[in-house]
MDAnalysis code that builds the backbone (N, CA, C; Angstrom):
import MDAnalysis as mda
import numpy as np

u = mda.Universe.empty(183, n_residues=61, atom_resindex=np.repeat(np.arange(61), 3), trajectory=True)
u.add_TopologyAttr("name", ["N", "CA", "C"] * 61)
u.add_TopologyAttr("resid", np.arange(1, 62))
u.add_TopologyAttr("resname", ["MET", "GLU", "ALA", "LEU", "LEU", "THR", "ALA", "ASP", "ASP", "VAL", "ALA", "MET", "LEU", "LEU", "ALA", "VAL", "ASP", "ARG", "LYS", "ARG", "ILE", "TYR", "GLU", "LEU", "ALA", "ALA", "ARG", "TRP", "GLN", "PRO", "GLU", "THR", "MET", "ARG", "LEU", "PRO", "SER", "VAL", "LYS", "LEU", "GLY", "GLU", "ARG", "GLN", "ILE", "ARG", "PHE", "ARG", "PRO", "ALA", "ASP", "VAL", "GLU", "ARG", "TYR", "ILE", "SER", "ASP", "ARG", "ALA", "ALA"])
u.atoms.positions = np.array([
    [28.827, -2.212, 23.603],
    [27.352, -2.128, 24.200],
    [27.265, -0.962, 24.315],
    [26.480, -0.465, 24.009],
    [26.419, 1.633, 24.230],
    [25.176, 1.233, 26.157],
    [25.791, 1.858, 27.005],
    [24.322, 1.980, 27.987],
    [23.040, 2.957, 27.594],
    [22.144, 1.813, 28.058],
    [21.303, 2.028, 27.284],
    [20.382, 3.969, 28.873],
    [19.762, 4.709, 28.006],
    [19.924, 6.145, 29.146],
    [18.287, 5.727, 29.591],
    [18.414, 6.825, 31.092],
    [17.571, 6.982, 31.293],
    [16.390, 7.911, 31.116],
    [15.040, 8.023, 31.100],
    [14.317, 9.124, 30.938],
    [14.244, 10.291, 31.710],
    [15.501, 10.704, 32.280],
    [15.757, 12.613, 32.946],
    [17.139, 12.352, 31.822],
    [18.163, 11.563, 31.452],
    [19.064, 11.181, 30.443],
    [18.379, 11.915, 29.226],
    [17.351, 10.913, 28.259],
    [16.702, 11.346, 27.587],
    [16.011, 13.037, 27.401],
    [15.581, 13.522, 28.530],
    [14.822, 14.716, 29.072],
    [15.827, 16.047, 28.535],
    [16.697, 15.891, 29.238],
    [17.992, 16.142, 29.357],
    [18.554, 16.901, 27.712],
    [18.921, 15.525, 26.434],
    [19.150, 15.725, 25.618],
    [17.341, 16.519, 24.833],
    [16.988, 16.148, 25.358],
    [16.433, 17.249, 24.164],
    [15.049, 17.898, 24.608],
    [15.339, 18.747, 25.804],
    [14.916, 20.186, 26.331],
    [13.615, 19.704, 27.149],
    [13.570, 18.748, 27.283],
    [11.821, 18.827, 27.665],
    [11.818, 18.228, 29.726],
    [10.071, 17.907, 29.579],
    [10.391, 17.210, 31.012],
    [10.638, 16.107, 30.880],
    [11.050, 15.245, 32.290],
    [10.688, 14.043, 32.200],
    [9.473, 13.213, 32.179],
    [8.652, 13.891, 32.671],
    [6.592, 13.957, 31.913],
    [6.366, 13.384, 30.433],
    [7.415, 14.598, 29.991],
    [7.105, 14.497, 28.333],
    [8.068, 13.593, 27.430],
    [8.969, 12.620, 27.875],
    [9.579, 11.712, 27.685],
    [8.419, 10.153, 27.895],
    [8.192, 10.527, 29.387],
    [7.473, 9.013, 29.589],
    [5.976, 9.023, 28.314],
    [5.223, 10.391, 28.168],
    [4.469, 10.732, 27.371],
    [4.656, 10.071, 26.068],
    [5.642, 10.525, 25.565],
    [6.472, 10.328, 23.574],
    [6.625, 8.888, 23.739],
    [6.946, 7.890, 24.975],
    [7.313, 6.467, 24.631],
    [5.751, 6.030, 24.982],
    [4.894, 6.459, 25.577],
    [3.697, 5.841, 25.747],
    [3.113, 4.536, 24.666],
    [2.834, 3.461, 24.432],
    [2.010, 2.671, 24.050],
    [1.171, 3.196, 22.902],
    [0.006, 3.681, 23.677],
    [-0.788, 5.012, 22.836],
    [-0.436, 5.363, 21.887],
    [0.815, 5.792, 21.877],
    [1.408, 7.284, 20.541],
    [1.598, 6.083, 18.951],
    [0.926, 6.818, 18.521],
    [0.958, 5.810, 17.075],
    [2.298, 5.370, 16.561],
    [2.936, 4.744, 16.127],
    [4.056, 4.095, 15.682],
    [5.000, 5.077, 15.541],
    [4.404, 5.877, 14.350],
    [5.454, 6.836, 14.097],
    [5.759, 8.005, 14.685],
    [5.168, 7.749, 15.572],
    [5.160, 9.508, 16.879],
    [6.317, 9.178, 18.074],
    [5.974, 7.960, 18.262],
    [6.813, 6.565, 19.462],
    [8.612, 6.967, 19.847],
    [8.792, 7.272, 20.913],
    [10.069, 7.324, 21.027],
    [10.616, 5.833, 21.157],
    [10.725, 4.929, 20.840],
    [11.631, 3.657, 21.576],
    [11.912, 3.320, 22.774],
    [11.662, 2.397, 23.362],
    [12.215, 2.413, 24.588],
    [12.019, 0.552, 24.504],
    [12.574, 0.856, 25.981],
    [13.330, -0.724, 26.519],
    [12.588, -0.871, 27.708],
    [12.032, -2.069, 27.831],
    [10.997, -1.327, 29.088],
    [11.811, -3.381, 30.152],
    [11.887, -2.713, 30.586],
    [13.130, -3.079, 32.246],
    [11.985, -3.671, 33.409],
    [11.577, -4.629, 33.515],
    [9.843, -4.931, 34.405],
    [8.728, -4.237, 34.441],
    [8.229, -3.876, 35.840],
    [6.843, -3.247, 35.326],
    [6.733, -2.051, 35.066],
    [7.891, -1.548, 35.959],
    [7.915, 0.299, 35.874],
    [9.001, 1.275, 35.472],
    [9.853, 0.232, 35.073],
    [11.137, 0.850, 34.636],
    [11.238, 0.835, 32.665],
    [11.408, 1.595, 32.102],
    [11.670, 1.781, 30.910],
    [13.403, 2.482, 30.389],
    [14.514, 2.333, 29.632],
    [14.886, 2.814, 29.103],
    [15.359, 3.482, 27.660],
    [16.015, 3.899, 27.152],
    [16.276, 4.127, 25.617],
    [17.738, 3.966, 25.395],
    [17.522, 3.580, 23.698],
    [19.213, 3.350, 23.438],
    [19.475, 4.234, 22.908],
    [20.564, 4.873, 22.943],
    [21.403, 5.920, 22.298],
    [21.357, 6.091, 21.119],
    [20.930, 4.840, 20.087],
    [21.119, 4.847, 18.877],
    [19.264, 5.673, 18.518],
    [18.343, 4.633, 18.897],
    [17.215, 5.051, 18.848],
    [16.943, 6.671, 19.009],
    [17.331, 7.319, 20.494],
    [17.075, 8.405, 20.689],
    [17.483, 9.248, 19.522],
    [19.061, 9.365, 19.158],
    [19.457, 9.874, 17.813],
    [18.942, 9.558, 16.910],
    [18.190, 8.776, 16.114],
    [16.910, 8.627, 15.343],
    [16.167, 9.524, 15.306],
    [15.510, 9.396, 16.755],
    [14.073, 10.612, 16.650],
    [14.604, 11.604, 16.683],
    [15.376, 11.803, 17.185],
    [15.800, 13.321, 16.990],
    [16.120, 13.831, 15.391],
    [16.798, 13.410, 14.679],
    [17.245, 13.370, 13.374],
    [16.525, 13.333, 12.197],
    [15.055, 12.360, 12.930],
    [13.834, 12.100, 12.476],
    [12.876, 13.276, 12.273],
    [13.079, 13.855, 13.238],
    [12.221, 14.867, 13.648],
    [12.795, 16.307, 13.004],
    [13.831, 16.348, 12.904],
    [15.152, 17.814, 12.617],
    [14.605, 18.528, 11.121],
    [14.451, 17.216, 10.206],
    [14.237, 17.814, 8.822],
    [12.950, 18.822, 8.898],
])
């Protein structure tokens, strides 16, 4: 199993601010635009590397 990524990790991969990552993962985002995340507890989220890669490739076209 791959280690989950933090918002800082994903922000570095996408070259955006960490706040933007939280906005992309927000539940109010339309499903087709949302960055998939895993909720850990009340206030923490993490990201699966495969989901981040898919998110990038879907938007690169």
